[in-house]
N, C-alpha and C positions, 0 to 999 in steps of 0.2 A: 349900405348899411341895411340892414332889417331887421325887424323884431319878429320872433316867436313867443306867441303867447298862449299860455293854457289855462282854462278856466278853474273855478274854484268847485268843490264837491257840487253836484247837480247842475253846474252851469253849463251854459253853452255859447256859441259864438253870439248870441244874440242876449246873452244876461249882463246885469249889472253894466258896469260903464264902457266894456269892450266895443261896442259900435262906435261909441261916443269917442274913445281914444282914437281908434283908425281914422275918424275924422279930422281929428285934433293935430297931429302928427304928420310931418309932411314923409316920416320913412314909412315904407310899405310894412304892414302890417299882417302876419299869418297867425290863424288862430288853429292850434293842434288841439282838437277837442279829447276828450276823456274816452278812456275805452269803452267804459260804462258810468255814465254820468251820475247814477244814483248809488253806485258803488265802484268807484274806480281802483283800477288794480295798480301797483306799483310796476310790475312787467309791463302790463299793456298801457301804460302813462309813459312809461321811459322808452317803449318803441315807437309811439305815437310822436314822441318828440323828436327823436333820432331821425323819424322819416321826414317830418316836418323842415328840421335843420338842413339833412342833407349834407353835401360837402362843402355847404358854406361857411368859411372860416368869417365871415363878416356878419353874424349875424348875434344880436342881445336877446336873452332870453328872459321873459317876464313870467311870473307865476303869480296867482292870486290863490292864497289859503292851501290847501293840500297839494296844490300843483307846483308849491315852492320845494317840497320833500321829491316830487317827482323829478324836478331839475338838479336837486342834488344827488339824487340816486343817479340822474344819466351823467352827470360831471365825474361822478364818481368811478363810472365805469369806463371813461374815457381812457384808451390805451395809449393814445399819443392826441397830439392836437390842443386846442385850446378855443374858447371864445373869449370874445373883447369883456363883454359883461352880462350881469344878471341882475334884473330887479324882483325883489322878493316882496309881494304885498300881503300884509296880513299873515305872515309867515309864522309858523308854530313849528317845535319840536314836541310839544305835549299840549295835550288837549284836555280842560278841565272834566269834562264828562262823555269819555267817549263811547261810540256805540261802536259793537261788535266787528262791523265792516272797516271800522277806522282803526282799530286796535293794530292792523299789521303795519299802517303808516308809520304808528310809534314804536312797535317792537322789532322792526327789521333793522339789524344793524345797517348803518352806513359809514363808509370810509369819507368821512366829512374832510381829512389831510388830503385825499386824493382830489374832493372836490374843489379845495381850493385852489391845487395847484392849477387845476382845468380852467380856470377863470380868472382874468385878468383885475377885472374889479367887480365886486358887488355890493348893492345897496339895499336897505330892508325898510319898508313901513310898516311902522306898527302903529295903533291907537292904545290910548290909555284906559279904554273903557270896551275892549272887544269882549263879545259876550263867550268866546269860546275861550280864552287863556287871559284869566283875570291878571295873570301878575306879568305885565308885559318889562319888569326890569331885568326878570330872569328870562324869558325870551331875549331880550335887548343884548345879555349877558353871553347866551350861548351861541347867538348869530357873530357876535364878534370875535367870540373865542373860538368857532368851528370854521367859520369862513373868512375870518376878518373882514365882517361886513361895516360899511358906515350905515349905521342904524338911525334911523329918525320916527319919531313920535309925532303924531298928529294927534291932539287932544280932541276927544268926543266923536272920532271918527268911526267908530263901532267896527266894523269887521269890511269896510269900504264897498260896500255894496251899494252904493248908489249908481244913478244913470247917467251923474256927470261925478268925477273926482278930481278936482284941480290938484290937489297934492300928488296923486298917482302921476297924471299928464307931466307936470313940473320934474320932479323926480325921475322920469323917464328921458326925459330932455334934458337935466343934467345929467345923465350919465352918458347920454349918448355924444355930449360936446366934452367930456373928461376925457 
């Protein structure tokens, strides 16, 4: 079992909790970098995820923020095969005040039903005070409706940008055991 993690907008392998997570888990972690960190594209991020996953069917996917949608787009494009699980951290479908380079992520259609068929289990970790998506209840509903995800809310976690995020580690550890 291994994890492929993709960072948030403007994130890199050394941002936020990513290096800490790799040290906390016994599972190998590969970081699939965004194609353009300050203006990632759907096509570029999906290509990087596919390359990082390769032909390994025993790969869990972890996305943070915009990368959650990159994972959904990748899963929707699977013509065959599945992944055992995905963990979406601070995942969103809409951002309250989107900027121009973010709009394609919200406006490009994605076949959520196909994505749902391509993953055995999905988990979403949200905060009740995310500065980018104020309505965590609606975001939760959409993840449940579209991917059948197990959604968990962490009070006061903002956008999960800390250097240590125990709730993230704990959910990933749970997902790997499930």
